ZAROPA-461280 format. One record per residue (C-alpha): x, y, z; residue in one letter; residue number from 1. Coordinates in pm, whole numbers. Layout:
N
<x = X; y = Y; z = Z; res = A; n = NUM>
...
This chain:
105
<x = -1016; y = -5846; z = -2462; res = M; n = 1>
<x = -1107; y = -6154; z = -2260; res = S; n = 2>
<x = -1480; y = -6090; z = -2302; res = S; n = 3>
<x = -1427; y = -6127; z = -2676; res = L; n = 4>
<x = -1253; y = -6466; z = -2655; res = Q; n = 5>
<x = -1555; y = -6666; z = -2767; res = Y; n = 6>
<x = -1616; y = -6437; z = -3065; res = L; n = 7>
<x = -1245; y = -6438; z = -3148; res = T; n = 8>
<x = -1236; y = -6817; z = -3165; res = V; n = 9>
<x = -1545; y = -6820; z = -3387; res = L; n = 10>
<x = -1385; y = -6556; z = -3611; res = G; n = 11>
<x = -1067; y = -6762; z = -3642; res = I; n = 12>
<x = -1273; y = -7067; z = -3738; res = C; n = 13>
<x = -1443; y = -6869; z = -4014; res = V; n = 14>
<x = -1118; y = -6710; z = -4131; res = A; n = 15>
<x = -948; y = -7050; z = -4160; res = L; n = 16>
<x = -1230; y = -7230; z = -4340; res = T; n = 17>
<x = -1382; y = -6956; z = -4558; res = L; n = 18>
<x = -1104; y = -6982; z = -4819; res = P; n = 19>
<x = -1199; y = -7348; z = -4869; res = L; n = 20>
<x = -1508; y = -7227; z = -5055; res = E; n = 21>
<x = -1295; y = -7063; z = -5321; res = V; n = 22>
<x = -974; y = -7266; z = -5317; res = L; n = 23>
<x = -1129; y = -7612; z = -5317; res = F; n = 24>
<x = -1479; y = -7551; z = -5452; res = G; n = 25>
<x = -1673; y = -7621; z = -5135; res = G; n = 26>
<x = -1993; y = -7473; z = -5281; res = R; n = 27>
<x = -2140; y = -7436; z = -4933; res = V; n = 28>
<x = -2229; y = -7066; z = -4960; res = W; n = 29>
<x = -2348; y = -7109; z = -5320; res = R; n = 30>
<x = -2629; y = -7338; z = -5204; res = R; n = 31>
<x = -2806; y = -7136; z = -4935; res = P; n = 32>
<x = -3115; y = -7358; z = -4927; res = G; n = 33>
<x = -2909; y = -7667; z = -4858; res = R; n = 34>
<x = -2705; y = -7478; z = -4600; res = L; n = 35>
<x = -3021; y = -7360; z = -4421; res = A; n = 36>
<x = -3162; y = -7714; z = -4416; res = R; n = 37>
<x = -2837; y = -7844; z = -4270; res = A; n = 38>
<x = -2803; y = -7577; z = -4003; res = I; n = 39>
<x = -3163; y = -7482; z = -3926; res = G; n = 40>
<x = -3295; y = -7786; z = -3734; res = P; n = 41>
<x = -2988; y = -7831; z = -3511; res = P; n = 42>
<x = -2980; y = -7456; z = -3446; res = F; n = 43>
<x = -3342; y = -7453; z = -3329; res = V; n = 44>
<x = -3294; y = -7764; z = -3114; res = L; n = 45>
<x = -2973; y = -7651; z = -2945; res = F; n = 46>
<x = -3089; y = -7291; z = -2900; res = A; n = 47>
<x = -3405; y = -7416; z = -2730; res = A; n = 48>
<x = -3195; y = -7647; z = -2515; res = W; n = 49>
<x = -2965; y = -7359; z = -2414; res = D; n = 50>
<x = -3255; y = -7130; z = -2325; res = F; n = 51>
<x = -3427; y = -7404; z = -2126; res = Y; n = 52>
<x = -3111; y = -7506; z = -1939; res = A; n = 53>
<x = -3019; y = -7146; z = -1861; res = A; n = 54>
<x = -3373; y = -7062; z = -1747; res = A; n = 55>
<x = -3382; y = -7369; z = -1524; res = A; n = 56>
<x = -3043; y = -7281; z = -1375; res = G; n = 57>
<x = -2874; y = -7598; z = -1506; res = H; n = 58>
<x = -2592; y = -7397; z = -1655; res = W; n = 59>
<x = -2455; y = -7050; z = -1685; res = R; n = 60>
<x = -2227; y = -6873; z = -1927; res = F; n = 61>
<x = -1894; y = -6714; z = -1844; res = S; n = 62>
<x = -1916; y = -6343; z = -1780; res = E; n = 63>
<x = -1547; y = -6303; z = -1857; res = T; n = 64>
<x = -1510; y = -6508; z = -2178; res = L; n = 65>
<x = -1835; y = -6424; z = -2357; res = A; n = 66>
<x = -1958; y = -6083; z = -2459; res = T; n = 67>
<x = -2206; y = -5890; z = -2252; res = S; n = 68>
<x = -2458; y = -5903; z = -2537; res = W; n = 69>
<x = -2713; y = -6126; z = -2371; res = R; n = 70>
<x = -3041; y = -6276; z = -2478; res = L; n = 71>
<x = -3316; y = -6390; z = -2240; res = P; n = 72>
<x = -3201; y = -6604; z = -1946; res = F; n = 73>
<x = -2846; y = -6473; z = -1982; res = G; n = 74>
<x = -2763; y = -6665; z = -2300; res = V; n = 75>
<x = -2485; y = -6473; z = -2478; res = P; n = 76>
<x = -2524; y = -6400; z = -2847; res = I; n = 77>
<x = -2189; y = -6578; z = -2892; res = D; n = 78>
<x = -2352; y = -6906; z = -2792; res = E; n = 79>
<x = -2608; y = -6886; z = -3072; res = L; n = 80>
<x = -2340; y = -6783; z = -3320; res = L; n = 81>
<x = -2153; y = -7100; z = -3225; res = F; n = 82>
<x = -2449; y = -7304; z = -3354; res = F; n = 83>
<x = -2412; y = -7138; z = -3694; res = V; n = 84>
<x = -2038; y = -7088; z = -3729; res = V; n = 85>
<x = -1915; y = -7433; z = -3629; res = V; n = 86>
<x = -2151; y = -7627; z = -3859; res = P; n = 87>
<x = -2068; y = -7396; z = -4152; res = V; n = 88>
<x = -1696; y = -7447; z = -4088; res = C; n = 89>
<x = -1754; y = -7821; z = -4068; res = G; n = 90>
<x = -1946; y = -7824; z = -4396; res = L; n = 91>
<x = -1679; y = -7616; z = -4568; res = L; n = 92>
<x = -1413; y = -7859; z = -4450; res = T; n = 93>
<x = -1618; y = -8165; z = -4547; res = L; n = 94>
<x = -1687; y = -8036; z = -4897; res = E; n = 95>
<x = -1323; y = -7935; z = -4948; res = A; n = 96>
<x = -1203; y = -8281; z = -4844; res = V; n = 97>
<x = -1463; y = -8445; z = -5071; res = R; n = 98>
<x = -1344; y = -8238; z = -5363; res = N; n = 99>
<x = -979; y = -8305; z = -5294; res = L; n = 100>
<x = -1026; y = -8681; z = -5258; res = T; n = 101>
<x = -1283; y = -8726; z = -5532; res = G; n = 102>
<x = -1538; y = -8840; z = -5276; res = G; n = 103>
<x = -1832; y = -8650; z = -5425; res = R; n = 104>
<x = -2092; y = -8876; z = -5583; res = R; n = 105>
């Protein structure tokens, strides 16, 4: 189970924030173009950074906490999922708070 810890945490993040789309009208998933523009550039930047740092030996990824599904240079697939899941959860939370507080312009 420990090798699934990273994926488990990401799954919990999604499970806790996904209802915000429906309950509070986050409209994050209903605007896929906007979502892609928000997530795409940081994903490319941080994925490139991870691959570079791993290839150069600047950092490694836990063999016990991440899955064994590895990409080049030992980067676990979990790491790239992090760059998608966490921003989506953040956007869902932001949009829910905006809708609850009337902060949408």
